[in-house]
C-alpha positions in Angstrom: -17.5 -16.7 19.4 -15.9 -16.8 22.5 -15.3 -13.0 22.9 -13.8 -13.7 26.2 -10.9 -14.7 24.4 -11.0 -12.2 21.9 -10.6 -9.3 24.3 -7.8 -11.0 25.8 -5.5 -11.0 23.0 -2.7 -9.2 22.6 -1.8 -6.6 19.7 -0.4 -8.9 17.6 -2.3 -11.7 17.7 -5.8 -9.3 17.3 -3.6 -8.1 13.9 -3.2 -11.8 13.2 -6.8 -12.4 13.6 -8.6 -10.1 12.1 -6.1 -7.8 10.2 -7.0 -9.3 6.9 -11.3 -9.0 7.4 -11.0 -5.6 5.6 -8.9 -6.9 2.1 -4.9 -5.7 3.2 -6.1 -3.1 5.7 -4.6 -4.5 9.1 -4.6 -1.1 10.1 -8.5 -1.0 10.5 -8.1 -4.0 12.9 -5.5 -2.4 14.5 -7.1 0.7 15.3 -10.4 -1.4 16.3 -8.4 -3.4 19.2 -8.4 -0.3 20.8 -11.9 -0.5 21.2 -12.0 -3.7 23.4 -13.7 -4.8 25.4 -16.5 -6.3 22.5 -19.7 -7.7 24.2 -20.2 -9.8 20.8 -19.5 -10.3 17.7 -22.0 -8.0 16.2 -20.5 -5.1 18.2 -16.7 -6.3 16.8 -18.2 -5.9 13.4 -20.0 -2.5 14.7 -16.5 -1.2 15.5 -15.1 -1.8 12.3 -17.8 -0.5 10.2 -18.0 2.4 12.2 -14.5 2.8 11.8 -14.6 2.6 8.1 -17.8 4.9 7.6 -15.7 7.7 9.8 -13.4 7.7 7.6 -12.9 10.6 5.5 -13.5 10.6 1.6 -9.5 10.1 0.9 -9.8 7.6 3.8 -12.6 5.3 2.5 -10.8 5.4 -1.5 -7.7 4.3 0.4 -9.5 1.5 1.6 -11.1 0.7 -2.1 -7.4 0.8 -3.4 -6.1 -2.1 -1.4 -8.5 -4.4 -2.6 -7.5 -6.3 -6.2 -9.0 -6.1 -9.4 -11.1 -9.3 -9.4 -10.0 -11.9 -11.9 -6.9 -9.4 -12.7 -2.9 -8.9 -11.9 -2.8 -10.9 -8.5 -5.0 -13.4 -9.6 -3.1 -14.0 -13.0 0.3 -13.8 -10.4 -0.7 -16.3 -7.8 -0.2 -13.6 -5.3 -3.8 -12.7 -3.7 -4.7 -13.2 -0.3 -6.0 -16.6 0.7 -9.4 -14.4 1.5 -9.9 -13.2 -2.1 -8.8 -16.5 -3.9 -11.1 -18.5 -1.9 -13.8 -15.9 -3.0 -12.8 -15.4 -6.5 -12.7 -18.8 -7.2 -16.1 -19.3 -5.9 -17.8 -16.6 -8.1 -16.2 -18.3 -11.0 -13.3 -15.8 -11.6 -10.6 -18.3 -11.7 -12.0 -19.8 -14.5 -13.0 -17.3 -17.1 -12.8 -17.9 -20.9 -10.3 -15.4 -22.5 -13.2 -13.3 -23.9 -14.8 -13.3 -20.3 -10.9 -12.2 -19.1 -10.8 -9.6 -21.3 -13.9 -8.0 -21.1 -13.6 -8.0 -17.5 -10.0 -6.3 -17.8 -11.6 -4.1 -20.0 -14.5 -3.0 -17.5 -12.2 -3.0 -14.6 -9.9 -0.5 -16.8 -12.6 1.7 -17.5 -13.9 1.8 -14.0 -10.7 2.5 -12.4 -10.6 5.1 -14.9 -13.5 7.0 -13.6 -13.6 6.3 -9.9 -9.8 6.1 -8.5 -10.2 2.8 -7.1 -11.1 -0.7 -7.9 -13.9 -2.3 -8.5 -15.3 -4.2 -5.5 -18.1 -6.5 -5.0 -18.3 -9.2 -2.7 -17.9 -12.1 -5.0 -18.8 -14.5 -2.7 -22.7 -13.1 -3.0 -22.2 -13.3 -7.0 -20.9 -15.0 -9.9 -18.8 -14.4 -12.5 -21.8 -13.6 -14.9 -23.3 -11.3 -12.3 -19.7 -9.6 -11.5 -19.9 -8.3 -15.1 -23.1 -7.1 -14.9 -22.5 -5.2 -11.9 -19.4 -3.8 -12.9 -20.9 -2.5 -16.5 -23.9 -0.8 -14.5 -22.0 0.8 -11.8 -19.6 2.0 -14.5 -22.6 4.6 -15.0 -22.7 5.7 -11.5 -21.9 9.1 -10.3 -18.7 9.4 -8.2 -20.4 9.7 -4.6 -22.6 7.2 -5.4 -20.5 4.4 -6.3 -17.8 5.5 -3.3 -21.0 4.6 -1.0 -21.8 1.3 -3.0 -17.8 0.2 -2.7 -17.8 0.3 0.9 -21.2 -1.3 1.2 -19.4 -3.9 -0.5 -16.6 -3.9 1.5 -19.0 -4.5 4.7 -20.2 -7.5 2.7 -17.0 -9.0 2.7 -15.8 -7.7 5.8 -19.2 -9.3 7.6 -18.8 -12.6 5.5 -14.7 -13.2 7.1 -15.6 -12.5 10.8 -18.2 -15.2 10.3 -15.5 -17.5 8.6 -13.2 -17.1 11.3 -13.4 -20.1 13.5 -12.9 -18.7 16.9 -13.1 -22.1 18.8 -9.7 -23.4 17.5 -8.6 -19.8 16.5 -9.1 -17.7 19.3 -6.3 -18.4 22.3 -5.6 -15.6 24.6 -2.4 -14.7 25.0 -2.2 -15.5 28.7 -2.9 -19.4 27.8 
């Protein structure tokens, strides 16, 4: 990653590039932009994670509420972000059988009812059967533990999304 190029991005360019590393939470990128300069990619990622961790419980739940249900309504309507679509497809969630879809929707509903936010798991590191197993298991958790688990999954997703950004071809300093 060319950190000189990243650090020279103006606010709008930075948001365009990093605004969805945490699903539908461009305000995280907006806040992190002010922490420039970043020395390394790890420094950028650490700044994002520290911001997430510094949020009160309500802020963390707000981040989680931005994340779509796995194999849910947004997938069916075709309104997922490009990143989510790729991740859910890679995990096999775009090719569920009718029974698998009904089971996942049922578990998602139970989870949301109990915790007040959608089930979050890094789909890229799992497949549809593992996701269903984890969802069924994590419904049994206490709310505080599950909030922690979900935020840790957001960080995994963020980490992988940052790795996917092709800096050499997409980062252009604003003065060029």
